[in-house]
Structure formats: C-alpha cells, structure tokens
VEXSEPA-946999 format. One record per residue (C-alpha): residue in three letters; x, y, z. Coordinates in steps of 0.001 Angstrom, whole numbers, m for minus. Example, Ala and Ser with C-alpha at 12.3 -4.5 7.8 and 13.67 -1.06 7.14 Angstrom:
! residues 2
SITE/residu/x/y/z
SITE/ALA/12300/m4500/7800
SITE/SER/13670/m1060/7140
***
This chain:
! residues 505
SITE/residu/x/y/z
SITE/UNK/82084/83544/108738
SITE/UNK/78889/81918/107652
SITE/UNK/78882/79741/104579
SITE/UNK/76974/80536/101424
SITE/UNK/73345/81478/102026
SITE/UNK/72045/81305/98454
SITE/UNK/71175/77772/97364
SITE/UNK/71606/76408/93852
SITE/UNK/68643/74424/92521
SITE/UNK/69278/70784/91504
SITE/UNK/70310/70562/87857
SITE/UNK/71050/74268/87679
SITE/UNK/74323/75157/85962
SITE/UNK/77192/76317/88135
SITE/UNK/77728/80070/88188
SITE/UNK/81254/81258/87390
SITE/UNK/82436/84672/88542
SITE/UNK/85152/86424/86534
SITE/UNK/88186/88049/88152
SITE/UNK/89736/90497/85671
SITE/UNK/92713/92729/86443
SITE/UNK/95108/95178/84804
SITE/UNK/98041/96785/86637
SITE/UNK/97567/100237/85096
SITE/UNK/94173/101940/84906
SITE/UNK/95080/103174/81404
SITE/UNK/94984/99546/80223
SITE/UNK/91279/99518/81008
SITE/UNK/90436/102224/78472
SITE/UNK/88011/101615/75643
SITE/UNK/90894/101698/73154
SITE/UNK/92791/98940/74975
SITE/UNK/92324/95178/74619
SITE/UNK/93661/93587/77836
SITE/UNK/90360/93301/79743
SITE/UNK/88450/92315/76617
SITE/UNK/90953/89558/75834
SITE/UNK/90735/88203/79381
SITE/UNK/86932/88263/79286
SITE/UNK/86838/86404/75947
SITE/UNK/89052/83568/77263
SITE/UNK/86918/83189/80410
SITE/UNK/83664/83089/78437
SITE/UNK/85093/80407/76135
SITE/UNK/86048/78289/79154
SITE/UNK/82546/78703/80619
SITE/UNK/80973/77647/77327
SITE/UNK/83201/74579/77126
SITE/UNK/82439/73535/80733
SITE/UNK/78736/74394/80670
SITE/UNK/79040/77054/83372
SITE/UNK/76835/80137/83510
SITE/UNK/78822/83422/83449
SITE/UNK/78157/85368/86624
SITE/UNK/79369/88567/88268
SITE/UNK/82573/90242/87147
SITE/UNK/85161/91739/89498
SITE/UNK/87393/94132/87596
SITE/UNK/90573/95585/89105
SITE/UNK/91614/98626/87075
SITE/UNK/95124/99686/88052
SITE/UNK/95178/97188/90918
SITE/UNK/98497/95546/91752
SITE/UNK/98538/91847/92652
SITE/UNK/101974/92164/94269
SITE/UNK/100712/92793/97803
SITE/UNK/99763/90732/100832
SITE/UNK/97440/93456/102137
SITE/UNK/93922/92467/101131
SITE/UNK/92689/96029/101845
SITE/UNK/94606/97082/98711
SITE/UNK/92699/94526/96611
SITE/UNK/89154/95885/96537
SITE/UNK/88091/93340/93938
SITE/UNK/89217/90481/96224
SITE/UNK/87274/91945/99138
SITE/UNK/84141/92295/96991
SITE/UNK/84268/88767/95563
SITE/UNK/84855/87256/99026
SITE/UNK/81738/89030/100343
SITE/UNK/79682/87699/97440
SITE/UNK/81219/84230/97765
SITE/UNK/80067/84128/101376
SITE/UNK/76538/84843/100112
SITE/UNK/76716/81975/97609
SITE/UNK/76362/84163/94515
SITE/UNK/78738/81907/92534
SITE/UNK/80376/78497/92807
SITE/UNK/83347/79019/90492
SITE/UNK/85908/81814/90451
SITE/UNK/87712/81815/87119
SITE/UNK/90822/83820/86250
SITE/UNK/92793/84177/83025
SITE/UNK/95961/83079/84845
SITE/UNK/97221/83161/88429
SITE/UNK/99023/86480/87927
SITE/UNK/95549/88070/87730
SITE/UNK/94670/86368/91052
SITE/UNK/97751/87110/93184
SITE/UNK/101506/87582/92989
SITE/UNK/101984/87023/96714
SITE/UNK/102131/83552/98241
SITE/UNK/100592/84490/101587
SITE/UNK/97628/86385/100142
SITE/UNK/97016/83755/97441
SITE/UNK/96746/80874/99916
SITE/UNK/94654/82919/102382
SITE/UNK/92095/83837/99700
SITE/UNK/91946/80271/98373
SITE/UNK/91289/78958/101899
SITE/UNK/88340/81335/102260
SITE/UNK/86966/80393/98838
SITE/UNK/87066/76695/99772
SITE/UNK/85333/77522/103053
SITE/UNK/82534/79173/101055
SITE/UNK/82311/76234/98649
SITE/UNK/83857/78124/95730
SITE/UNK/86326/76462/93355
SITE/UNK/89225/78434/91882
SITE/UNK/89834/77796/88171
SITE/UNK/92759/78932/86081
SITE/UNK/91512/79280/82491
SITE/UNK/95058/78702/81227
SITE/UNK/95369/75226/82764
SITE/UNK/93339/72262/84034
SITE/UNK/94952/72063/87493
SITE/UNK/92595/71166/90347
SITE/UNK/93719/73378/93226
SITE/UNK/91652/71410/95750
SITE/UNK/94072/68444/95551
SITE/UNK/97447/68106/97261
SITE/UNK/99212/68222/93909
SITE/UNK/97166/71272/92884
SITE/UNK/98124/73106/96061
SITE/UNK/101760/72368/95375
SITE/UNK/101439/73772/91847
SITE/UNK/99629/76818/93228
SITE/UNK/102554/77450/95603
SITE/UNK/105025/77143/92736
SITE/UNK/103066/79494/90448
SITE/UNK/102530/82068/93195
SITE/UNK/106210/81884/94151
SITE/UNK/107283/82398/90541
SITE/UNK/104916/85345/90202
SITE/UNK/106322/86892/93378
SITE/UNK/109899/86296/92212
SITE/UNK/109366/87941/88826
SITE/UNK/107563/90900/90416
SITE/UNK/110474/91493/92780
SITE/UNK/112988/90999/89966
SITE/UNK/111135/93424/87716
SITE/UNK/110879/95965/90530
SITE/UNK/114653/95793/91038
SITE/UNK/115324/96368/87326
SITE/UNK/112841/99253/87171
SITE/UNK/114463/100978/90157
SITE/UNK/117899/100564/88596
SITE/UNK/116663/101915/85273
SITE/UNK/115044/104932/86909
SITE/UNK/118235/105709/88793
SITE/UNK/120291/105591/85598
SITE/UNK/117867/107901/83822
SITE/UNK/118074/110393/86678
SITE/UNK/121889/110297/86673
SITE/UNK/121816/111047/82946
SITE/UNK/119538/114039/83521
SITE/UNK/116490/112402/81924
SITE/UNK/112916/112416/83225
SITE/UNK/112159/109411/85414
SITE/UNK/108363/109332/85541
SITE/UNK/105893/109991/82741
SITE/UNK/106599/113139/80736
SITE/UNK/104861/116228/82024
SITE/UNK/102281/118293/80186
SITE/UNK/104174/120445/77694
SITE/UNK/106583/117724/76552
SITE/UNK/106540/114733/74195
SITE/UNK/108895/111767/73895
SITE/UNK/112240/112283/72202
SITE/UNK/113677/110307/69290
SITE/UNK/114860/107424/71520
SITE/UNK/114341/106187/75049
SITE/UNK/117635/107853/76007
SITE/UNK/116626/111221/74575
SITE/UNK/115177/114021/76705
SITE/UNK/111591/115100/76197
SITE/UNK/110918/117650/73476
SITE/UNK/108698/120680/73855
SITE/UNK/105141/120673/72481
SITE/UNK/104894/124274/71184
SITE/UNK/101201/125007/71812
SITE/UNK/101330/123516/75313
SITE/UNK/104618/125264/76121
SITE/UNK/103140/128630/75142
SITE/UNK/100225/128091/77520
SITE/UNK/102574/127045/80334
SITE/UNK/104804/130094/79821
SITE/UNK/101796/132390/79842
SITE/UNK/100478/130552/82914
SITE/UNK/103648/131350/84854
SITE/UNK/103488/134990/83756
SITE/UNK/99804/135188/84688
SITE/UNK/100565/133721/88093
SITE/UNK/103269/136321/88734
SITE/UNK/100762/138996/87700
SITE/UNK/98379/137719/90393
SITE/UNK/96114/135284/88519
SITE/UNK/94700/132403/90545
SITE/UNK/94960/128711/89684
SITE/UNK/91247/128488/88841
SITE/UNK/91524/131420/86441
SITE/UNK/94523/129864/84667
SITE/UNK/92740/126489/84479
SITE/UNK/89755/128176/82846
SITE/UNK/92015/129764/80226
SITE/UNK/93750/126474/79412
SITE/UNK/90444/124643/79119
SITE/UNK/89204/127397/76811
SITE/UNK/92192/126724/74539
SITE/UNK/91142/123074/74256
SITE/UNK/94219/121777/76102
SITE/UNK/94029/118408/77863
SITE/UNK/95992/117408/80995
SITE/UNK/98152/114274/81148
SITE/UNK/95875/112364/83492
SITE/UNK/96133/108677/84395
SITE/UNK/92615/108946/85780
SITE/UNK/91175/110039/82466
SITE/UNK/90509/113689/83415
SITE/UNK/89959/115815/80324
SITE/UNK/89757/119246/81977
SITE/UNK/92302/121205/84012
SITE/UNK/91458/121851/87647
SITE/UNK/93006/124422/89989
SITE/UNK/94932/121617/91669
SITE/UNK/96321/120395/88321
SITE/UNK/97474/123905/87400
SITE/UNK/99064/124356/90817
SITE/UNK/101029/121114/90388
SITE/UNK/102365/122364/87043
SITE/UNK/103294/125849/88233
SITE/UNK/105114/124418/91279
SITE/UNK/107067/121828/89264
SITE/UNK/110685/122841/88649
SITE/UNK/110871/120423/85691
SITE/UNK/109667/123392/83634
SITE/UNK/112766/125426/84513
SITE/UNK/115118/122583/83629
SITE/UNK/115379/120208/86620
SITE/UNK/114635/116515/87130
SITE/UNK/113898/114796/90451
SITE/UNK/114104/111262/91817
SITE/UNK/113628/110006/95400
SITE/UNK/114036/113464/96887
SITE/UNK/117136/114316/94819
SITE/UNK/117297/117057/92211
SITE/UNK/119675/117815/89347
SITE/UNK/119790/119727/86068
SITE/UNK/118018/117865/83279
SITE/UNK/118933/117477/79632
SITE/UNK/115532/118712/78446
SITE/UNK/114912/122260/77277
SITE/UNK/113351/124479/79930
SITE/UNK/110076/126229/79124
SITE/UNK/110560/129034/81663
SITE/UNK/113622/130632/83220
SITE/UNK/114505/129995/86850
SITE/UNK/113810/133674/87561
SITE/UNK/110247/133396/86240
SITE/UNK/109725/130089/88066
SITE/UNK/110875/131566/91394
SITE/UNK/108778/134661/90875
SITE/UNK/105709/132442/90452
SITE/UNK/106546/130574/93671
SITE/UNK/106893/133843/95567
SITE/UNK/103276/134821/94878
SITE/UNK/101351/134501/98123
SITE/UNK/98423/132128/97728
SITE/UNK/95061/133758/98063
SITE/UNK/93532/132742/101373
SITE/UNK/89810/131983/101750
SITE/UNK/89452/134158/104859
SITE/UNK/91146/137253/106220
SITE/UNK/91741/135532/109555
SITE/UNK/94186/133002/108099
SITE/UNK/97595/134388/109049
SITE/UNK/100682/133664/106909
SITE/UNK/103075/130937/108038
SITE/UNK/106867/131021/107922
SITE/UNK/107280/128086/105485
SITE/UNK/104253/128767/103247
SITE/UNK/105254/128486/99592
SITE/UNK/108665/127022/100489
SITE/UNK/107813/123687/102091
SITE/UNK/107726/120512/99967
SITE/UNK/107532/116824/100890
SITE/UNK/110961/115207/101138
SITE/UNK/109522/111900/99828
SITE/UNK/107476/112922/96793
SITE/UNK/108510/116543/96211
SITE/UNK/104915/117756/96331
SITE/UNK/103877/121000/98050
SITE/UNK/103118/121026/101772
SITE/UNK/99894/122822/102620
SITE/UNK/98844/124754/105676
SITE/UNK/95992/123070/107566
SITE/UNK/93801/124215/110442
SITE/UNK/92470/121656/112940
SITE/UNK/90554/121503/116188
SITE/UNK/86935/122249/116986
SITE/UNK/87381/125973/116331
SITE/UNK/90251/125531/113870
SITE/UNK/92682/126860/116442
SITE/UNK/95546/124462/115653
SITE/UNK/97801/125019/112632
SITE/UNK/99670/122203/110877
SITE/UNK/101813/121621/107817
SITE/UNK/100076/118825/105924
SITE/UNK/101332/116452/103214
SITE/UNK/98710/116955/100488
SITE/UNK/99437/114248/97894
SITE/UNK/96084/112476/98383
SITE/UNK/94105/115611/97531
SITE/UNK/96297/116144/94481
SITE/UNK/95970/112559/93228
SITE/UNK/99620/111607/93917
SITE/UNK/101133/108693/95806
SITE/UNK/103308/109365/98859
SITE/UNK/104327/107070/101767
SITE/UNK/103445/109771/104342
SITE/UNK/100237/110960/102669
SITE/UNK/98067/113120/104936
SITE/UNK/100544/113310/107839
SITE/UNK/100704/116486/109925
SITE/UNK/103415/118494/111698
SITE/UNK/102355/121334/114020
SITE/UNK/103375/124625/112403
SITE/UNK/104907/125999/115588
SITE/UNK/107206/122970/115991
SITE/UNK/108392/123001/112364
SITE/UNK/108907/126766/112376
SITE/UNK/110851/126518/115640
SITE/UNK/113418/124306/113863
SITE/UNK/113890/126821/111036
SITE/UNK/113982/129724/113476
SITE/UNK/116679/127976/115544
SITE/UNK/118861/127400/112462
SITE/UNK/118741/131100/111538
SITE/UNK/119531/132177/115079
SITE/UNK/122341/129650/115627
SITE/UNK/124075/130528/112365
SITE/UNK/123281/134186/111725
SITE/UNK/124075/135286/115292
SITE/UNK/127227/133184/115742
SITE/UNK/129684/136046/115271
SITE/UNK/132768/133920/116030
SITE/UNK/131882/131412/113299
SITE/UNK/131044/134096/110743
SITE/UNK/134385/135771/111437
SITE/UNK/136085/132396/110912
SITE/UNK/134296/132011/107552
SITE/UNK/135555/135450/106518
SITE/UNK/139153/134625/107508
SITE/UNK/139184/131277/105684
SITE/UNK/137583/132780/102584
SITE/UNK/140347/135367/102313
SITE/UNK/143013/132655/102226
SITE/UNK/141817/131341/98853
SITE/UNK/142047/132966/95416
SITE/UNK/138666/134447/94443
SITE/UNK/137958/131930/91648
SITE/UNK/139718/128844/93026
SITE/UNK/137206/126022/93531
SITE/UNK/139801/123276/93712
SITE/UNK/138925/121881/90284
SITE/UNK/135257/121219/91131
SITE/UNK/133964/123105/88069
SITE/UNK/136277/121170/85745
SITE/UNK/135136/117830/87192
SITE/UNK/131469/118746/86808
SITE/UNK/132097/119755/83178
SITE/UNK/133847/116421/82507
SITE/UNK/130870/114602/83983
SITE/UNK/128475/116582/81783
SITE/UNK/130506/115824/78646
SITE/UNK/130651/112100/79516
SITE/UNK/126869/111963/79955
SITE/UNK/126329/113782/76658
SITE/UNK/128647/111287/74923
SITE/UNK/126703/108411/76462
SITE/UNK/123375/109824/75275
SITE/UNK/124830/110196/71767
SITE/UNK/126121/106578/71957
SITE/UNK/129778/107620/71802
SITE/UNK/130332/105772/75119
SITE/UNK/128962/102380/76059
SITE/UNK/127098/101785/79319
SITE/UNK/130030/100337/81258
SITE/UNK/132512/103036/80253
SITE/UNK/130080/105820/81097
SITE/UNK/129380/104397/84556
SITE/UNK/133122/103991/85241
SITE/UNK/133861/107617/84315
SITE/UNK/130922/109040/86273
SITE/UNK/131740/106960/89349
SITE/UNK/135383/108066/89281
SITE/UNK/134359/111729/89028
SITE/UNK/131795/111365/91838
SITE/UNK/134467/109791/94064
SITE/UNK/136792/112761/93433
SITE/UNK/134019/115262/94146
SITE/UNK/133140/113492/97401
SITE/UNK/136760/113737/98616
SITE/UNK/137126/117439/97811
SITE/UNK/136949/119869/100752
SITE/UNK/134318/122567/100767
SITE/UNK/135754/125616/98989
SITE/UNK/135221/129007/100579
SITE/UNK/135999/131632/97926
SITE/UNK/135638/135318/98592
SITE/UNK/132013/135318/97389
SITE/UNK/131052/133227/100407
SITE/UNK/132344/135899/102727
SITE/UNK/129691/138124/101120
SITE/UNK/127117/135360/101691
SITE/UNK/128150/135281/105337
SITE/UNK/127619/139023/105590
SITE/UNK/124098/138659/104113
SITE/UNK/123299/135905/106603
SITE/UNK/124590/138072/109452
SITE/UNK/122437/140996/108297
SITE/UNK/119334/138788/108308
SITE/UNK/120181/137558/111799
SITE/UNK/120527/141091/113177
SITE/UNK/117049/142030/111875
SITE/UNK/115353/138662/112540
SITE/UNK/113760/139476/115910
SITE/UNK/112179/142662/114606
SITE/UNK/110718/141098/111446
SITE/UNK/107051/140199/110913
SITE/UNK/106200/136626/109887
SITE/UNK/105791/137779/106283
SITE/UNK/109205/139472/106351
SITE/UNK/110836/136399/107880
SITE/UNK/109315/134273/105143
SITE/UNK/110848/136524/102491
SITE/UNK/114200/136270/104283
SITE/UNK/113877/132475/104181
SITE/UNK/113278/132735/100427
SITE/UNK/116505/134707/100071
SITE/UNK/118465/131913/101795
SITE/UNK/116708/128727/100703
SITE/UNK/115475/127386/97405
SITE/UNK/113149/125076/99265
SITE/UNK/112512/123503/102657
SITE/UNK/111796/119750/102545
SITE/UNK/109686/118318/105356
SITE/UNK/108937/114821/106593
SITE/UNK/105670/115630/108329
SITE/UNK/105462/112111/109748
SITE/UNK/108989/111811/111198
SITE/UNK/108965/115538/112099
SITE/UNK/112237/116340/110305
SITE/UNK/113363/119160/108042
SITE/UNK/115943/119485/105254
SITE/UNK/117099/122890/104005
SITE/UNK/118241/123447/100419
SITE/UNK/120173/126745/100163
SITE/UNK/120463/128761/96987
SITE/UNK/123814/128197/95163
SITE/UNK/125135/131461/96614
SITE/UNK/124828/130015/100139
SITE/UNK/125572/126315/99505
SITE/UNK/129246/126513/100487
SITE/UNK/128411/128506/103606
SITE/UNK/125907/125955/104885
SITE/UNK/128073/123016/103816
SITE/UNK/130959/124483/105824
SITE/UNK/128684/124714/108847
SITE/UNK/127614/121095/108362
SITE/UNK/131210/119893/108046
SITE/UNK/132183/121653/111259
SITE/UNK/129271/119977/113018
SITE/UNK/130325/116621/111582
SITE/UNK/133771/117128/113133
SITE/UNK/132131/117728/116485
SITE/UNK/133095/121388/116790
SITE/UNK/131605/122529/120117
SITE/UNK/129213/125405/120454
SITE/UNK/128090/125446/116821
SITE/UNK/124531/124217/117253
SITE/UNK/122378/122552/119858
SITE/UNK/123565/119190/118539
SITE/UNK/125694/118021/115619
SITE/UNK/123720/114849/114936
SITE/UNK/122016/116182/111796
SITE/UNK/124411/118943/110798
SITE/UNK/122345/121911/111973
SITE/UNK/120046/120887/114765
SITE/UNK/118015/118144/116372
SITE/UNK/115619/117778/113430
SITE/UNK/117214/119802/110645
SITE/UNK/119764/118945/107930
SITE/UNK/121201/120377/104715
SITE/UNK/120120/118793/101420
***
C-alpha cells in the first residue's frame, strides 16, 4: 500500500483521530453515556497534548473480540483514511476499544506505523513504537483476550443453567417484563399480551402479517428492537406468531423445554396459527411439503421457500435469519427442496409401510400395563419440584444441580416405554403410509403436521431432525433405538437413527 498522500504543513498541529466503540448498539443511544464519556476523555488528552481533534470512527455494537478485520468496519475505515494521511494520531480510550485479539491488534498497529500513524492509549503514556511498548501492548491485548474468553465461558454456563431451570435465555420477548429477581420468569404485560392473543386469533381467521402489524402500530405498541425500530413490520409480527415462547416453551441451542413463565396463548391456538398457509405472491407458487413446519436447527427461526435460477425454476429451503435481523451461523444457506423432501418422504415410507415392525410395536405394547411408564412421570415431577424449590431459594445451587443430574442419569438409563396408546399411534402411522402415494402435496403436508411438531433443518450441512408430537415420541424413539442396535432392514442406514440425513430430536 502507498503511504500517506496528504502532507501536513510545517508547524501545523498533529491531527488525532478518535476510535470509539461500544459492544452493544443500545449503548450508543442518546440516553446512554458510554460514547460521550469516551469522547470527553479523548478531547481532554488532545487539549493537553496540543493535538487537533480529527475524524471519529464509531463502532456501535461492534465486538473487538475477533481477528477478522472484515467484522470491524471502523478499523477498515480508519486504515483507509490513515493511508491517505488524514490523521497522524489514532487515540483510543483504552486498548479494549482497539482490539481484544492479539493477532488483529498487532496487524493493525503494523499498518498504522507503515502509514506514519501513532497509536495512543488515553489511559496511559506508553509509547507503542518502542520495544518495551510493544511488549506492554502484547500483555494488554493478551489480558483482553483472556477476559473475553473467560467471560464468554461464564455467560454460556449461565445461559445453560437458566434454560435448565425453564427460564428465558435471551432478552425477554414482546409481551413480557422482567420478574422480581434474575431467577424469576418473565411476567406478562397485560396490554401487550392482549394484542398478542388477538394477533394469534386474527392469524387463524386468515389475517396477514402486514394487517396485524398495522393494528398493533395503531394501538401505539412498540417492538423490542435492538436496532431502534419503533414500528412493527410484517417480519416482526411473523417472528412473534411463530415463537413458541408464547405458548409456554423456552429454547436454547436447538433444545426446547417447558418454561416457568405464564403462556399467553394455548398450544392449540399456537398450532392453529402455524397451520395457516402463508399467502403466496403468485398463483404459480406451488406448496412445498415442509412449508410452515421447517425451522433452523441452529437458531430456531423459520425456514423459507426460495426460488432461484434465471426463470425461477429451482426451489430451495432457505435459512432466513439475515432478512429477519437475527444472527445464525448458517445464515442464507440453501437446500434444494426436492432433496430435503426426499428425506422426509423416505422416513414416512420406511416406517409407515414396514408392516413387520409395526406388528412388533403392537405386540410389545400389549405386554405392558396401559399406564405403566416405568416411573418416568414420577422422575419428571421430582425434577420439576426441585427446580421450583431452587427458584424459591429453598435449595442452594450445588444441591439443585446434584438432584437434577441424578434424575437425568436415571431418565437416560430408562428403556423406551411402549404403552397401549403407542399401538394406536402405530395404527395412525400405518394409515398415513397406506394413503401416502395417493395424497397431494398439500395433503402430505397436513399428514406431516399430524406426526411432527416441527422439522429442523441444517440447510448448509443438508441434514434434517424430526420432532414428533408427544403422542408419537415413544414410537419414533423405539425406531431409533432399534436402529442404534443395528437391527437389519429397518431403514436405509442406521447411522442417524432414521436415514442417511435424518434424525429424531
């Protein structure tokens, strides 16, 4: 790269650029003080040194814990301007605003020195151009990296504990406010809850997302937006109406369990809203087998149908987090619809048409008393009571973990129970299999809804996970266990429990 092109006149004061950063965009709001405090300290240092304040590079919601410079837009911008000679000093409040990664920190400093720019830490008088200064830079960057990793580990552990307790892990959703303590579930905000309940009912009645958004905006309601949005959009309403938090569940890293918070809608109303076929923009857009069922296995967001090709002749299932303003490691990835649907179709055929296996399920089910679950219900109730006692501070942290771990170990060792009700589930599955070939795509999709609560996709790795309704859980778990034992002839392969690319959640 060329060195600075702009020349400073003799006797002219040095120009100091400001690098300001906050980790969360909400910290940059007008009612917050972090950026203002940083700016004040940098101006005072400039005044003391006789430097002329220059351009500012502000990172709002920009993490310094990365070695990928493409994720630091402020760094890219200041390096471009440094190459043009627009400033001679880069001043930061402290090195944590500059970088929390050793590799990136040294690489950026090397470029700044190449452009004739001096890095200044307003919190110290260290000269980073000297050997001793470089050593101190390495120490400070290393400490910043260490504390970032340490904090990340604690945050992950804390989130996991909250999920195990049945508490929300991320920020509370629209419709809820914080409870009395950090270990309390969210409490319902009445006026927001009423709008959400009516929104679900309107959706079941055929209302579109845009129509519901218009109604909520007319009521003066405001979304919980980290980006500062003050009006509901169709996408925001869709995210709410497809979030099972509102019918009493919490999620974390692809797992789901019953939460301690009060549900705003019943599961029946929630499922009815999911069953509404989305209005398509054109009549030529045919329904797909997994439409309305498919979610991302990583972030839990909905998977959308996407048409590609010059004449839009290719159909894909697409991870849509970027369009919805969410973060996901496989954002935007695609899986051809025909390939994904082939996996689901194969599962139905292999299981529903396997008469020998279904007869075996019926025989084993008849050997057990109708209500005998081997003590599973009692263990789950003990676990619930222990968690409630922990939330109410009747158990300390260590005792609660010991009890929950012991119960989980017992549950993991219990065989899959096949009570008489599962024989009925097997008969339903067999009935679907006998009609499968004659069904339309729309009818097959409804049959999938009868069997599965949701279908989780990894559109990048091209894998599928099926989550049956409680009525069918034991049936599918029994199938998986047989595959795990290597029982021949059950599926094409036993590697994933059901097929080459398909597993049970």
